[in-house]
C-alpha positions as a Markdown table, in Angstrom:
| # | Residue | x | y | z |
|---|---|---|---|---|
| 1 | Unk | -42.4 | -24.7 | 45.8 |
| 2 | Unk | -41.8 | -26.8 | 42.7 |
| 3 | Unk | -44.8 | -29.0 | 43.6 |
| 4 | Unk | -47.0 | -25.9 | 43.8 |
| 5 | Unk | -45.8 | -24.6 | 40.4 |
| 6 | Unk | -46.4 | -28.0 | 38.8 |
| 7 | Unk | -49.9 | -28.1 | 40.2 |
| 8 | Unk | -50.6 | -24.6 | 39.1 |
| 9 | Unk | -49.5 | -25.4 | 35.5 |
| 10 | Unk | -51.5 | -28.5 | 35.4 |
| 11 | Unk | -54.6 | -26.7 | 36.6 |
| 12 | Unk | -54.1 | -23.9 | 34.1 |
| 13 | Unk | -53.6 | -26.4 | 31.3 |
| 14 | Unk | -56.8 | -28.1 | 32.3 |
| 15 | Unk | -58.7 | -24.9 | 32.1 |
| 16 | Unk | -57.2 | -24.0 | 28.7 |
| 17 | Unk | -57.9 | -27.4 | 27.3 |
| 18 | Unk | -61.5 | -27.3 | 28.6 |
| 19 | Unk | -62.2 | -24.2 | 26.5 |
| 20 | Unk | -60.1 | -25.1 | 23.4 |
| 21 | Unk | -61.0 | -28.8 | 23.4 |
| 22 | Unk | -64.7 | -28.0 | 23.5 |
| 23 | Unk | -64.4 | -25.5 | 20.7 |
| 24 | Unk | -62.5 | -27.9 | 18.5 |
| 25 | Unk | -65.2 | -30.6 | 18.9 |
| 26 | Unk | -67.8 | -28.1 | 17.5 |
| 27 | Unk | -65.9 | -26.0 | 15.0 |
| 28 | Unk | -66.9 | -26.6 | 11.3 |
| 29 | Unk | -64.5 | -28.9 | 9.6 |
| 30 | Unk | -62.9 | -30.2 | 12.8 |
| 31 | Unk | -66.3 | -31.5 | 14.1 |
| 32 | Unk | -66.9 | -33.6 | 11.0 |
| 33 | Unk | -67.5 | -37.3 | 11.4 |
| 34 | Unk | -64.9 | -37.9 | 8.8 |
| 35 | Unk | -62.3 | -36.5 | 11.2 |
| 36 | Unk | -61.2 | -39.1 | 13.7 |
| 37 | Unk | -61.8 | -38.3 | 17.3 |
| 38 | Unk | -58.2 | -39.0 | 18.2 |
| 39 | Unk | -57.1 | -36.4 | 15.6 |
| 40 | Unk | -59.4 | -33.7 | 17.0 |
| 41 | Unk | -58.2 | -34.6 | 20.5 |
| 42 | Unk | -54.5 | -34.4 | 19.5 |
| 43 | Unk | -55.0 | -31.0 | 17.8 |
| 44 | Unk | -56.8 | -29.6 | 20.8 |
| 45 | Unk | -54.1 | -30.9 | 23.2 |
| 46 | Unk | -51.3 | -29.5 | 21.0 |
| 47 | Unk | -52.8 | -26.1 | 20.7 |
| 48 | Unk | -53.6 | -26.0 | 24.5 |
| 49 | Unk | -50.0 | -27.0 | 25.3 |
| 50 | Unk | -48.6 | -24.3 | 23.1 |
| 51 | Unk | -50.8 | -21.4 | 24.4 |
| 52 | Unk | -50.9 | -22.3 | 28.1 |
| 53 | Unk | -47.6 | -20.5 | 28.9 |
| 54 | Unk | -49.0 | -17.4 | 27.2 |
| 55 | Unk | -52.3 | -17.5 | 29.0 |
| 56 | Unk | -50.9 | -18.5 | 32.4 |
| 57 | Unk | -51.0 | -15.0 | 33.9 |
| 58 | Unk | -54.7 | -14.8 | 33.2 |
| 59 | Unk | -55.6 | -18.1 | 34.9 |
| 60 | Unk | -57.2 | -18.0 | 38.3 |
| 61 | Unk | -55.6 | -19.7 | 41.3 |
| 62 | Unk | -56.3 | -23.2 | 42.3 |
| 63 | Unk | -59.5 | -23.2 | 44.4 |
| 64 | Unk | -59.6 | -25.0 | 47.7 |
| 65 | Unk | -62.8 | -26.9 | 47.1 |
| 66 | Unk | -63.4 | -29.5 | 44.5 |
| 67 | Unk | -66.8 | -28.1 | 43.5 |
| 68 | Unk | -65.2 | -24.8 | 42.7 |
| 69 | Unk | -62.9 | -26.6 | 40.3 |
| 70 | Unk | -65.8 | -28.3 | 38.6 |
| 71 | Unk | -67.5 | -24.9 | 38.3 |
| 72 | Unk | -64.4 | -23.3 | 36.7 |
| 73 | Unk | -64.1 | -26.2 | 34.2 |
| 74 | Unk | -67.8 | -26.0 | 33.4 |
| 75 | Unk | -67.6 | -22.2 | 32.7 |
| 76 | Unk | -64.6 | -22.7 | 30.4 |
| 77 | Unk | -66.4 | -25.5 | 28.5 |
| 78 | Unk | -69.4 | -23.2 | 28.1 |
| 79 | Unk | -67.2 | -20.5 | 26.7 |
| 80 | Unk | -65.6 | -23.0 | 24.3 |
| 81 | Unk | -69.1 | -24.2 | 23.2 |
| 82 | Unk | -70.0 | -20.6 | 22.4 |
| 83 | Unk | -66.9 | -20.0 | 20.4 |
| 84 | Unk | -67.4 | -23.2 | 18.5 |
| 85 | Unk | -71.1 | -22.6 | 17.9 |
| 86 | Unk | -70.8 | -19.1 | 16.4 |
| 87 | Unk | -68.8 | -20.3 | 13.3 |
| 88 | Unk | -71.3 | -23.1 | 12.8 |
| 89 | Unk | -74.1 | -20.6 | 12.7 |
| 90 | Unk | -72.2 | -18.2 | 10.4 |
| 91 | Unk | -71.4 | -21.0 | 7.9 |
| 92 | Unk | -75.0 | -22.2 | 8.1 |
| 93 | Unk | -75.9 | -19.4 | 5.6 |
| 94 | Unk | -74.6 | -21.8 | 2.8 |
| 95 | Unk | -77.1 | -24.4 | 4.1 |
| 96 | Unk | -80.0 | -22.0 | 3.9 |
| 97 | Unk | -79.0 | -21.0 | 0.4 |
| 98 | Unk | -78.6 | -24.6 | -0.8 |
| 99 | Unk | -82.0 | -25.6 | 0.6 |
| 100 | Unk | -83.7 | -22.7 | -1.2 |
| 101 | Unk | -81.8 | -23.4 | -4.4 |
| 102 | Unk | -82.8 | -27.1 | -4.2 |
| 103 | Unk | -86.5 | -26.2 | -3.9 |
| 104 | Unk | -86.3 | -23.7 | -6.7 |
| 105 | Unk | -84.5 | -26.2 | -9.0 |
| 106 | Unk | -86.6 | -29.3 | -8.2 |
| 107 | Unk | -83.6 | -31.0 | -6.6 |
| 108 | Unk | -85.0 | -31.1 | -3.1 |
| 109 | Unk | -85.6 | -34.9 | -3.2 |
| 110 | Unk | -81.9 | -35.6 | -4.1 |
| 111 | Unk | -80.1 | -36.0 | -0.8 |
| 112 | Unk | -76.5 | -36.2 | 0.1 |
| 113 | Unk | -74.3 | -35.7 | 3.2 |
| 114 | Unk | -73.9 | -32.1 | 4.4 |
| 115 | Unk | -70.6 | -31.5 | 6.3 |
| 116 | Unk | -71.9 | -28.3 | 8.0 |
| 117 | Unk | -75.0 | -29.7 | 9.6 |
| 118 | Unk | -73.7 | -33.3 | 9.8 |
| 119 | Unk | -76.8 | -34.9 | 8.3 |
| 120 | Unk | -78.4 | -35.7 | 5.0 |
| 121 | Unk | -79.6 | -32.6 | 3.1 |
| 122 | Unk | -80.4 | -31.5 | -0.4 |
| 123 | Unk | -77.7 | -32.2 | -2.9 |
| 124 | Unk | -77.1 | -28.6 | -3.8 |
| 125 | Unk | -76.8 | -27.7 | -0.1 |
| 126 | Unk | -74.3 | -30.6 | 0.4 |
| 127 | Unk | -72.3 | -29.4 | -2.6 |
| 128 | Unk | -72.1 | -25.8 | -1.4 |
| 129 | Unk | -71.3 | -26.8 | 2.1 |
| 130 | Unk | -68.5 | -29.0 | 1.0 |
| 131 | Unk | -67.0 | -26.3 | -1.2 |
| 132 | Unk | -67.4 | -23.8 | 1.7 |
| 133 | Unk | -65.5 | -26.1 | 4.1 |
| 134 | Unk | -62.7 | -26.7 | 1.6 |
| 135 | Unk | -62.3 | -23.0 | 0.9 |
| 136 | Unk | -62.3 | -22.4 | 4.7 |
| 137 | Unk | -59.1 | -24.4 | 5.0 |
| 138 | Unk | -57.6 | -23.2 | 1.7 |
| 139 | Unk | -58.0 | -19.5 | 2.7 |
| 140 | Unk | -56.8 | -20.4 | 6.2 |
| 141 | Unk | -60.0 | -19.1 | 7.8 |
| 142 | Unk | -59.7 | -21.9 | 10.3 |
| 143 | Unk | -56.6 | -20.0 | 11.7 |
| 144 | Unk | -58.9 | -17.1 | 12.4 |
| 145 | Unk | -61.2 | -19.4 | 14.4 |
| 146 | Unk | -58.2 | -20.6 | 16.4 |
| 147 | Unk | -57.0 | -17.1 | 17.0 |
| 148 | Unk | -60.5 | -16.0 | 18.1 |
| 149 | Unk | -60.5 | -18.8 | 20.7 |
| 150 | Unk | -57.2 | -17.6 | 22.1 |
| 151 | Unk | -58.1 | -14.0 | 22.0 |
| 152 | Unk | -61.4 | -14.8 | 23.7 |
| 153 | Unk | -59.7 | -14.8 | 27.0 |
| 154 | Unk | -59.9 | -11.0 | 27.0 |
| 155 | Unk | -63.7 | -11.3 | 26.4 |
| 156 | Unk | -64.6 | -14.3 | 28.5 |
| 157 | Unk | -62.5 | -14.0 | 31.6 |
| 158 | Unk | -61.4 | -17.4 | 33.1 |
| 159 | Unk | -63.4 | -18.2 | 36.2 |
| 160 | Unk | -66.3 | -15.8 | 35.3 |
| 161 | Unk | -69.3 | -17.5 | 33.6 |
| 162 | Unk | -70.4 | -15.8 | 30.3 |
| 163 | Unk | -73.4 | -13.5 | 30.5 |
| 164 | Unk | -76.1 | -15.7 | 29.0 |
| 165 | Unk | -78.3 | -12.7 | 28.1 |
| 166 | Unk | -75.5 | -11.3 | 25.9 |
| 167 | Unk | -74.7 | -14.7 | 24.5 |
| 168 | Unk | -78.3 | -15.4 | 23.5 |
| 169 | Unk | -78.5 | -11.9 | 21.8 |
| 170 | Unk | -75.3 | -12.7 | 19.9 |
| 171 | Unk | -76.6 | -16.1 | 18.7 |
| 172 | Unk | -79.9 | -14.6 | 17.7 |
| 173 | Unk | -78.3 | -11.8 | 15.7 |
| 174 | Unk | -76.0 | -14.3 | 13.9 |
| 175 | Unk | -78.9 | -16.6 | 13.1 |
| 176 | Unk | -80.8 | -13.7 | 11.6 |
| 177 | Unk | -77.8 | -12.5 | 9.6 |
| 178 | Unk | -77.0 | -16.0 | 8.3 |
| 179 | Unk | -80.6 | -16.4 | 7.2 |
| 180 | Unk | -80.4 | -13.1 | 5.4 |
| 181 | Unk | -77.1 | -13.9 | 3.7 |
| 182 | Unk | -78.5 | -17.3 | 2.6 |
| 183 | Unk | -81.6 | -15.7 | 1.0 |
| 184 | Unk | -79.4 | -13.1 | -0.7 |
| 185 | Unk | -77.2 | -15.9 | -2.2 |
| 186 | Unk | -80.2 | -17.7 | -3.5 |
| 187 | Unk | -81.9 | -14.6 | -4.9 |
| 188 | Unk | -80.8 | -15.3 | -8.5 |
| 189 | Unk | -82.4 | -18.7 | -8.3 |
| 190 | Unk | -85.6 | -17.2 | -6.8 |
| 191 | Unk | -85.9 | -14.7 | -9.7 |
| 192 | Unk | -85.1 | -17.3 | -12.4 |
| 193 | Unk | -87.6 | -19.7 | -10.8 |
| 194 | Unk | -90.3 | -17.1 | -10.6 |
| 195 | Unk | -89.8 | -16.0 | -14.2 |
| 196 | Unk | -89.6 | -19.6 | -15.4 |
| 197 | Unk | -92.9 | -20.6 | -13.7 |
| 198 | Unk | -94.6 | -17.5 | -15.0 |
| 199 | Unk | -93.5 | -18.3 | -18.5 |
| 200 | Unk | -94.5 | -21.9 | -18.1 |
| 201 | Unk | -98.0 | -20.8 | -16.9 |
| 202 | Unk | -98.4 | -18.6 | -20.0 |
| 203 | Unk | -97.3 | -21.5 | -22.2 |
| 204 | Unk | -99.9 | -23.9 | -20.7 |
| 205 | Unk | -102.6 | -21.3 | -21.5 |
| 206 | Unk | -101.4 | -20.7 | -25.0 |
| 207 | Unk | -100.7 | -24.4 | -25.9 |
| 208 | Unk | -102.6 | -26.8 | -23.5 |
| 209 | Unk | -101.6 | -29.8 | -25.6 |
| 210 | Unk | -97.9 | -29.4 | -24.8 |
| 211 | Unk | -96.8 | -32.0 | -22.2 |
| 212 | Unk | -95.6 | -29.4 | -19.7 |
| 213 | Unk | -94.2 | -31.8 | -17.1 |
| 214 | Unk | -91.9 | -33.6 | -19.5 |
| 215 | Unk | -90.7 | -30.4 | -21.1 |
| 216 | Unk | -90.5 | -28.2 | -17.9 |
| 217 | Unk | -88.5 | -30.5 | -15.6 |
| 218 | Unk | -85.4 | -31.1 | -17.8 |
| 219 | Unk | -85.3 | -27.4 | -18.8 |
| 220 | Unk | -85.6 | -26.3 | -15.2 |
| 221 | Unk | -82.7 | -28.5 | -14.2 |
| 222 | Unk | -80.5 | -27.3 | -17.0 |
| 223 | Unk | -81.3 | -23.6 | -16.3 |
| 224 | Unk | -80.6 | -24.1 | -12.6 |
| 225 | Unk | -77.3 | -25.8 | -13.2 |
| 226 | Unk | -76.2 | -23.0 | -15.5 |
| 227 | Unk | -77.1 | -20.3 | -13.0 |
| 228 | Unk | -75.3 | -22.3 | -10.3 |
| 229 | Unk | -72.2 | -22.5 | -12.4 |
| 230 | Unk | -72.3 | -18.7 | -12.8 |
| 231 | Unk | -73.1 | -17.8 | -9.2 |
| 232 | Unk | -71.1 | -20.4 | -7.2 |
| 233 | Unk | -67.9 | -18.3 | -6.9 |
| 234 | Unk | -69.7 | -15.2 | -5.8 |
| 235 | Unk | -71.8 | -17.2 | -3.3 |
| 236 | Unk | -68.7 | -18.8 | -1.7 |
| 237 | Unk | -67.1 | -15.4 | -1.5 |
| 238 | Unk | -70.2 | -14.0 | 0.3 |
| 239 | Unk | -70.2 | -16.9 | 2.8 |
| 240 | Unk | -66.5 | -16.6 | 3.6 |
| 241 | Unk | -66.8 | -12.8 | 4.0 |
| 242 | Unk | -69.9 | -13.2 | 6.2 |
| 243 | Unk | -68.1 | -15.7 | 8.4 |
| 244 | Unk | -64.9 | -13.6 | 8.7 |
| 245 | Unk | -66.9 | -10.5 | 9.7 |
| 246 | Unk | -69.0 | -12.4 | 12.2 |
| 247 | Unk | -65.9 | -13.8 | 14.0 |
| 248 | Unk | -64.1 | -10.4 | 14.0 |
| 249 | Unk | -65.5 | -9.2 | 17.3 |
| 250 | Unk | -63.8 | -12.1 | 19.1 |
| 251 | Unk | -60.4 | -10.9 | 17.8 |
| 252 | Unk | -58.2 | -8.5 | 19.7 |
| 253 | Unk | -57.6 | -5.2 | 17.8 |
């Protein structure tokens, strides 16, 4: 009897770790290359160990065939990948906004590392993404991500593969919403850039002898930096609110 209980607990822990571990290796902040793999693995093991006794009644019984075990683990890893991908998509709104702002402020050629997309991107995008990740931990939004993973067992039942049709619709909706939020965040820069270029065009018609390129570029950078200083706090608030609202359906009421 004791041997059966131990086997059941180990199997349940394996299923819980398959979902939580996969999610932790994708979640923003935790998936960064600056975070050691051992640290991510340790956090995922610790969280799995803590929540396994709570989730034990929801775990399926040990199947009799090895292929069924692999199928259950694969289904849990797919659920974890979905739960880790959704926050990445939600926070990608800051990347969209930073890319548009970089183009409008003539900073698209200045590149830096972006912690959200894990690659080189425009310097404004990297700056906004870094601030967003820092605020995510400061405001304890990452606790909401962890709670969403645990509460997801009521949405994605263990042993039952997620409905890919619903998953694709969910991802498509979040991608569209993130793009909309990113454009809205960059709207002040689009308006300022449009007005600046119109004024610059009028200036070139009125005074063709003025060296427009040498005058326009420094002024455009200064104006863009001033607007960024004014709008960065509201932009980060919009991104965090968008991310929290997007993860809300995964939480239990």
